[in-house]
C-alpha positions in Angstrom: 0.0 0.0 0.0 1.8 3.2 -1.2 2.3 6.0 1.3 3.0 9.5 -0.1 5.1 12.1 1.7 3.7 15.6 1.4 5.9 18.6 2.4 8.2 16.1 4.3 5.4 15.6 6.9 3.7 12.3 7.7 0.5 11.6 6.0 -2.7 10.9 8.0 -2.8 7.3 9.4 -4.7 4.7 7.3 -6.7 2.1 9.2 -7.4 -1.3 7.8 -8.5 -4.7 9.0 -5.6 -7.2 8.6 -4.2 -10.4 9.9 -0.8 -9.9 11.5 1.9 -12.6 11.8 5.0 -12.5 13.9 7.8 -15.1 13.5 10.8 -15.4 15.7 13.9 -17.7 15.7 14.3 -19.9 18.8 17.9 -20.6 19.8 19.3 -17.5 18.4 21.2 -16.5 21.5 23.1 -19.8 21.4 23.7 -19.4 17.7 25.2 -15.9 18.2 27.4 -17.2 20.9 28.9 -19.9 18.7 29.1 -18.1 15.4 31.2 -15.0 14.6 29.0 -12.0 13.8 30.2 -11.9 10.2 29.3 -15.5 9.7 25.8 -14.9 11.1 25.0 -12.6 8.2 24.6 -15.3 5.5 22.8 -17.6 7.9 20.2 -14.9 8.8 20.1 -13.9 5.1 19.1 -17.4 4.2 16.6 -17.5 7.1 14.8 -14.3 6.2 14.9 -15.2 2.5 13.0 -18.4 3.4 10.4 -16.5 5.3 10.1 -13.8 2.7 9.4 -16.2 -0.1 6.7 -17.9 2.0 5.0 -14.5 2.9 5.0 -13.5 -0.8 3.6 -16.8 -1.9 0.7 -16.3 0.4 0.1 -12.7 -0.7 1.4 -11.1 2.5 3.6 -8.1 2.9 6.7 -7.8 5.2 6.6 -4.7 7.4 9.5 -5.1 9.7 12.6 -7.2 10.2 14.8 -6.9 13.3 17.3 -9.2 14.9 15.9 -12.7 14.4 12.3 -11.7 13.9 9.9 -10.7 11.2 6.5 -9.0 11.1 4.1 -9.6 8.1 0.6 -8.4 7.3 -2.1 -10.2 5.3 -5.2 -8.7 3.7 -4.4 -5.0 3.9 -5.0 -4.4 0.2 -7.6 -4.7 -1.1 -9.4 -3.8 2.2 -11.5 -6.6 3.7 -9.9 -9.5 1.8 -10.1 -12.7 3.9 -6.5 -13.2 5.1 -6.6 -15.5 8.2 -6.3 -18.6 6.1 -3.4 -17.2 4.2 -1.5 -16.2 7.3 -2.0 -19.6 9.0 -1.0 -21.4 5.7 2.1 -19.2 5.5 3.0 -20.0 9.2 2.6 -23.8 8.6 4.8 -23.5 5.5 7.4 -21.6 7.4 7.5 -24.3 10.0 7.8 -27.1 7.4 10.5 -25.4 5.3 12.6 -24.2 8.3 13.0 -27.9 9.3 15.6 -28.5 6.7 17.5 -25.3 7.5 17.4 -26.1 11.2 18.7 -29.6 10.6 21.7 -28.3 8.7 22.5 -25.8 11.5 22.2 -28.6 14.0 24.5 -30.9 12.1 27.1 -28.1 11.8 26.8 -26.6 15.3 25.1 -29.3 17.4 22.5 -26.7 18.3 18.7 -27.0 18.3 16.8 -24.1 16.7 13.2 -23.5 15.7 10.7 -20.8 15.0 7.7 -19.7 17.0 4.8 -17.9 15.3 1.9 -15.7 16.6 -1.1 -14.6 14.6 -3.9 -12.1 15.4 -6.5 -10.4 13.3 -8.1 -6.9 13.8 -7.7 -3.3 13.0 -4.2 -1.8 12.3 -3.0 1.6 11.5 -0.3 2.6 9.1 1.4 6.0 8.9 4.8 7.4 8.4 6.9 7.6 11.5 10.5 8.3 12.4 13.1 11.1 12.2 13.2 13.5 9.3 14.7 11.8 6.2 14.3 8.3 7.6 10.6 7.6 7.9 9.1 4.2 8.0 5.5 3.0 7.6 5.0 0.3 10.3 1.8 -1.4 11.4 0.5 -0.1 14.7 -2.2 -1.0 17.2 -3.4 -3.6 19.6 -3.6 -6.3 16.9 0.1 -6.0 16.3 0.9 -6.1 20.1 -1.2 -9.2 20.6 0.4 -11.0 17.6 3.8 -10.2 19.1 2.8 -11.5 22.5 1.5 -14.8 21.0 4.8 -15.2 19.1 6.7 -14.7 22.3 4.7 -17.4 24.0 5.0 -19.9 21.2 7.5 -22.6 21.6 9.8 -23.8 18.8 7.7 -25.4 16.1 4.4 -24.0 17.4 1.9 -21.6 15.9 -0.4 -19.7 18.2 -3.4 -17.9 16.9 -6.2 -15.9 18.5 -10.0 -16.4 18.6 -10.3 -13.6 16.1 -8.3 -15.7 13.6 -10.3 -18.8 14.5 -13.5 -16.8 13.8 -12.2 -15.7 10.4 -11.3 -19.2 9.5 -14.8 -20.4 10.3 -16.3 -17.6 8.2 -14.1 -18.8 5.3 -15.5 -22.3 5.8 -12.5 -23.8 7.6 -12.6 -25.6 11.0 -9.8 -24.1 13.2 -9.8 -27.4 15.2 -9.2 -29.6 12.1 -6.9 -27.7 9.7 -6.1 -29.6 6.5 -8.5 -32.3 7.7 -6.3 -33.3 10.7 -7.2 -32.9 14.3 -3.9 -31.1 14.9 -5.1 -27.8 16.5 -5.6 -27.5 20.2 -7.6 -24.9 22.0 -5.5 -23.7 25.0 -6.6 -22.1 28.3 -7.3 -18.3 28.0 -4.0 -16.3 27.7 -3.6 -13.2 29.8 -1.6 -10.8 27.6 0.6 -8.6 29.8 -0.9 -5.0 30.0 -4.2 -6.0 28.5 -7.5 -6.0 30.5 -9.1 -9.2 29.2 -7.6 -12.6 28.5 -7.6 -14.1 25.0 -8.9 -17.4 23.8 -6.1 -19.0 21.7 -5.4 -22.0 19.6 -2.1 -23.9 19.0 -0.9 -25.7 16.0 1.7 -28.0 17.7 5.2 -28.7 16.4 5.0 -31.3 13.5 6.3 -34.1 15.7 3.4 -33.6 18.1 0.6 -33.3 15.6 -2.1 -35.9 15.4 -2.4 -37.4 11.9 
């Protein structure tokens, strides 16, 4: 979604409904301890390249990359497009395709790594922010914060998504408890997000080795 700069001042925020996905590398601290910083660059480049291809394949847009994490949005344009299914499908593909990369890293470094993913759906705002000459156009709002908290809670190999995502899946004709025809999703106890008044109902797609086929 293009953002125009007028007179070097931020344009008015644009609000959209979207599905937000956060993905984060587990085991990065140990990786950074064992690998010289310069050697981390090609490893992370391959990692983010894998994620980026998956996001693009499922018609998402990358909004932020920092350290060992990535934020992507689905369904921002055109407004109102159903996007929960695309985000969950992208998350599952990320988990599946990372397995080979993680296995190579483990063989080389004897270190277990994985990725955790958090997904939430709702309103987001986008506007230019930042110092003069270096503006960015991030996604902002409670939806982004919740997706980040779910990602932080997810263990390696897991995908956590909110009741809002589950509801969107149902509206699209999918059963959040039986994705791809398998009873591999589990509804978890309500999650109290730090700083938020009400707890969230959440679902978990377990790591592949713990899925019921």
